[in-house]
N, C-alpha and C positions, 0 to 999 in steps of 0.2 A: 269142391270142398264143403263139408258139412258146416252148418251154422249151429253153434252151441251157445246157449244163454244160461248163465249161472245166476240164480236168484240167491242173493246173500253175498255181500262183499267182506264178511268178517274173516277171521283167521283161516278156517277150513275152506270156505268158498273161494277166497282169494288165492290160497295155496294151490287149490286144484286148478283154478283158472290160469294162474301163472305157470303151472307145470305144463298145461296143455298149450298155452301160448308159446312157451319156450321151445316146445317140441315142434311147433309150426305144422300141426296136423289138422287144424280146424280154425274157422273164423269164430272168435269168441267175444262175448259181450257180458258185462256184469250189470245186474240190477240190484240196487240197494236203496232203502228208503231214507237213509241219512244223506242229506245234501253235502255235509262236510266230508263224509267218506267217499262219495261220488267225485267230489272235487279233488280229493287226495289221489284217487286212482287215475283220474284223467290227467293230472299233473305229471304222472309218470311217463306219459307219452307212449304207452304200450297198448293196453286194452281200453276200449271205450266203455264208459259206465254211465248209467242213467238212473233216475228215480222212478221213471214210468215203466209200464208193462207192455208198451206197444211192440217192443222187440220180440215178444213171445209169439206173435202172430205167425211169423214165417220161420220160426226156429225148428230145426230138425230134432235136436236133443235139448232137453231142459234139465239142468242140474238143480236140485233142491238142496241148498246149503244154508238153511235157516234153523233157528233153534226149535226143537219139537214143541216147546210151549207156545210159540206164536204161529205154528203151522196152520191151525184152523182159521186164523184171521187171514193169512196169506191165501189159503185155498179159496176162501170166500171171495177174495179180490180178483182172483185169476181164473176161476172155473168157467166163466163165460168167454174167456179169451182163448184158452187152450183148446185142443181138439184131440180126438181119439187116434189120429194118425201119428201124433208126436210120441217120442220116446222119453220117458222120465227116468232120471237117475238120481236117487236120493243118497245123500251123505249124512242124513240126520240120524243121530244115535237113538236107537230104540223104536223109531217110527216104523210100523209094519207096512208091508206092501199093501195089504188089504185096507188099512186106514187111508193110505194115499189114494188108492183106487176109488174108494167111496167119497173121499173128500173132494176129489177133482172130477169125478165122473169119467175116468179114463181107465184103460186096461193095461197098457204096456209100461211096466215099472221094473227097473233094476235097482236093487238096494245094494249099496256098497259101504265099506268102512275103510277109508284111507287114513293116512297119518301125516303129520306136519312135514317130514322130509320130502313129500311129493313135490314141493316147490323147487327142489334142486335135483329132481329126477332120481331120488333115493328113497322114494316112498314105498310103503307096503300096503296093498289093498286087497281085500277079498270082496267078492260080489256074487249075487244070485238074482235071477230074473223070475218074473211071474210067468205062468204057463203061456200067456198071450204073446210073449216076446219071441220073435222068430230067431232061429239059431244065428242067422247072418247078422242080426242086430245085436245079439248078445256077444258075438265075436267082435263086432265093430267096437262096442263099448269096452270090451276086454283089451283091444288094441290101444284105445285111447287111454285107458287106465295104466297100461304097461308103459306108456310114454312118460309116465311120471315115476317110474321105478319098477317094482315087481308087483304082479297081480295074479290071482288065480280064482277060479269059480269054486264055490262051496256048494254042498248038497242041499242045505236048507237055511232058513232064516235064523234059527237058533245059533248057527255057526257064525253069523254076522255079529250077534251080540257077544259071542265068545271072543271073536276077533277084537272087539272093542276093548276087552280086558287085557289083551296081549299086545298087539301092535298099534291099535287105534290110540290108546292112551299110553302105550309103553314108552314113548319118547320122554314123557314127563317123569316116568319112574327113573329112567336113565339119567335125566338131568338132575333129579333129586339125589341120586347116588353120587354123581359127579360134583354137585354142589357141596355135599358133605366132605368129599375128598379135597376139593379146592379150599374149603374153609380150614380143614386140618393142615393143609400145606402152608397157608398163610399164617396160621397160629404158631407154626414151628419155624418161621423165619423166611419163607419164600415170599417174594412180592407177587402182586396179582397176575402180572403177565407170565411170570415163571410158573405159578400155580396152574394157569390155564394151559400152558404148554405141557407140563408134567401130566396133567389129568387127561387132556384131549388125546395126546399121543399114546398114552397108555391104553385108553379105550379103543382107539383106532387099531393099534397093533394087535390087541387081544381079539378083536372082532375078525381081523384078517386071518389070523392064525386059525381061528375056529372055522371060518368059511373055506379055507384052502385045504383043510385036512379032515379026514373022516375019523375024528377022535372025539370022544364024548367030553362034555364040559367037566365032568368029575375027573376024568383022566388028565385034562389040562390043569386042573387045580392041583392034582397030585404031582404033576411034573414041575410045578413052580414051588410047591410046599414040601420041604423035606421034614422028616420027623424031628421034632424038637427045635426046628428052625424059626426064623422070624415070620415067614408067611404063615406057617402053621399056627403061630400064636394069634395072628389076626383072624384066621378062619375059625379057630377054637372059640375066640371071643364072639364071633358072629353066631356060631352054633349055640353057645351058652345063652345068648340073648334071643335065640329063636328068630334070627333075621330071615332065614329061609322061609319059615312058616308065616312070618308076618308079611312077606312079599306076596306069597300065595293068597293070604287073606285079603290083601289089597286088590289083587286081581279079581277075586270073587266079589268084593264090594263094588268094583267097577261094573262087572257083568250084571249084578243085581240091580244097580241103578239104571243101566241101559234098558233092562226089561221093564223097570218101573216107568220109564219115560214113554215106552210104547204101549203101556196098559190103557 
């Protein structure tokens, strides 16, 4: 069984580590510089966590799950410990493969963009590897990524940044919309638990209908919304307020920020 070390025990690093741990496909360890976070992870009695970098020496695969802004500092700390035989998998938004290669003095890098539901095996991840990554290693990482949900290889790094704007950050967009619906439900008389049930079941049902049938989203909206009816009134309000365009603008802003972080 391969040994995987995840550098970074924050939201995304821990999410990915937990997804891999739950799938039981590799030995996994987390490195985080916060003693409090390390203690918190170790108290879960699942994965081992530490503040030191010694675990990197015999790691087969190293996940880089740190903030892009601190990556140069981390690279400086570990570049004399890691080696060119190891495979590096980056989940850092915007950080290019070339930057990682130069920063660590290594060649084999796979860049990917996961999302938060990976922790419950419902994640969505895209990935791309440097030319130095052998096909068998790319396939191996693909298998690991798929253990946390769905994953597929993209053709170039730009598509990783584009993924950030759709699925990488997309969970937050959905939570944003759900939050507005839940607030509306409470304002018209439902209690918090009732609002949660109404909203979550509505989203889950709509997603399953979309997944199980080869019908466009526009057609699904038309099936729910009859002319002059209640649903059409809501959709007309969204259109009048350009909600569709605003969502697309938000996606573009996310992608732009991802590219800024890698500049």
